[in-house]
N, C-alpha and C positions, 0 to 999 in steps of 0.2 A: 916406700913407705905403709900403703895398705897391706901388703903382705907380709911385714913385720909385725904389726896391732893382731893380723888373722891369727898368726902363729900362737901367740902369748896365752891365747883363750882356748888352748886344747888342754882336754879333761879324759884322766883314765879312770876306767873302772876294772876292778879286779874281784873275785870271789873270794868269800873266805876260805881261811884255810880248816876251821873246821865244819861239819855239815850244820845247817839249821837243824835244832828238834823244836818241835809244836806240842807240847802235851796238851791233851783233850781230856778234861774229866766232865764227862755227859751223863748224868743222872737222868733216864726217863722214868716216870712212874705215870702209870695207867691206872684210871679208877673206873669201875664199871659199877653203874648203879641202876638197880631194877627199883621201878616203881608200879605197884599194883594198882588197880583200878579199885574203886570203892566195889565194885559186884565181886571181883574175884577175891577184894577181903571180906567181906559176907561171907562168901560160899566157904572159904578155910575157918571162919569163926563158928559155922554153923557144924563144918565136917570136920574137927578136930581130928577126931577118930581116926579118919582116911588120911591125914597128913602129918 
């Protein structure tokens, strides 16, 4: 009786016929911001002809 109940709970696993396709649409955007210190800003403003 114990053997009959154990045989009834059998599980079968099958691989799919078609391959699994995973599409990843990743958009990576990188922004770099430069901030000038107040000294550099003053230097640029006073020497506009150089820059």
